[in-house]
C-alpha positions in Angstrom: 118.8 -14.0 71.6 119.5 -12.8 75.1 119.1 -10.1 77.7 121.4 -7.2 78.4 121.8 -5.6 81.8 123.8 -2.3 81.8 125.2 0.0 84.4 126.3 3.4 83.0 126.4 2.0 79.4 128.6 -1.0 80.5 127.1 -4.4 80.1 127.4 -6.2 83.4 125.4 -9.4 82.4 124.1 -10.8 79.2 122.2 -14.0 79.9 120.0 -16.0 77.6 116.5 -14.7 77.0 114.9 -17.3 79.4 117.4 -16.7 82.2 117.1 -12.9 81.9 113.3 -13.1 82.1 113.5 -15.4 85.0 115.9 -13.1 86.9 113.8 -10.0 86.2 110.6 -11.7 87.2 112.1 -13.1 90.5 113.7 -9.7 91.4 110.4 -7.9 90.8 108.5 -10.5 92.8 110.9 -10.1 95.7 110.8 -6.3 95.4 107.0 -6.3 95.6 107.2 -8.5 98.8 109.8 -6.1 100.3 107.9 -3.1 99.0 111.0 -1.7 97.3 111.9 -0.8 93.8 114.5 -3.0 92.1 116.4 -0.3 90.2 115.9 -2.3 87.0 114.7 0.0 84.3 113.4 -1.6 81.1 114.9 0.1 78.0 113.5 -2.6 75.6 111.8 -6.0 76.1 115.2 -7.6 76.5 117.4 -4.7 77.8 117.6 -3.2 81.2 119.5 -0.2 82.6 120.4 -0.6 86.2 120.0 2.5 88.4 123.0 1.9 90.7 121.8 3.6 93.9 118.3 2.0 93.8 119.6 -1.4 92.8 122.2 -1.2 95.5 119.5 -0.4 98.0 117.4 -3.4 96.7 120.5 -5.7 96.9 121.3 -4.5 100.4 117.7 -5.3 101.5 118.2 -8.8 100.0 121.4 -9.2 102.0 119.6 -8.1 105.2 116.7 -10.5 104.7 118.9 -13.4 103.6 121.2 -13.2 106.6 118.5 -12.3 109.2 116.3 -15.3 108.6 117.1 -18.9 109.5 114.3 -20.1 107.3 116.2 -22.4 104.9 113.5 -22.2 102.2 113.4 -18.4 102.3 117.2 -18.3 102.0 117.3 -20.6 99.1 114.6 -18.6 97.3 116.6 -15.4 97.8 120.1 -16.9 97.1 120.2 -16.9 93.3 118.8 -13.4 93.0 121.2 -12.1 95.7 124.3 -13.7 94.1 123.4 -12.4 90.6 122.7 -8.9 92.0 126.0 -8.7 93.9 128.0 -9.8 90.8 126.2 -7.2 88.6 126.9 -4.5 91.2 130.6 -5.5 91.4 130.9 -5.4 87.6 129.4 -2.0 87.6 131.9 -0.7 90.2 129.5 -0.7 93.1 130.6 -2.8 96.1 128.5 -3.9 99.0 130.9 -5.0 101.7 130.2 -8.1 103.7 129.5 -7.6 107.4 130.9 -10.4 109.5 132.2 -13.9 109.0 129.0 -15.4 107.6 128.7 -12.8 104.9 132.4 -13.0 104.1 132.0 -16.7 103.5 129.0 -16.1 101.3 130.9 -13.4 99.3 133.8 -15.9 98.7 131.5 -17.7 96.3 131.0 -14.6 94.1 134.1 -15.1 91.8 133.0 -18.7 90.9 129.4 -17.6 90.4 130.5 -14.6 88.3 132.4 -16.9 85.9 129.1 -18.5 85.0 127.5 -15.1 84.2 128.4 -14.1 80.6 128.9 -10.4 79.7 
């Protein structure tokens, strides 16, 4: 049994149940901290529709916070949710472009990370 994350009726990620729950819980905790909605809308206990504009805004805020801090622990806590969110957006046809060399380097890890994210 697994989770399903859809953008416009297209599945952009289908992880195991545990991994899906972990992602949703981490994303929601980060969103509460940033005082932003995630854009993840529960359809069923194990299925989420992603609202692209809201999710893109949430992911852009993750990018901003990840790259504006030099706190290594904060970055590592955000890293997995950020990578996962960027891949889902790309698969849904929404691109957040990297800004600068540091972000471009980070974005270069997306294809390898995406290979580990089943659809």
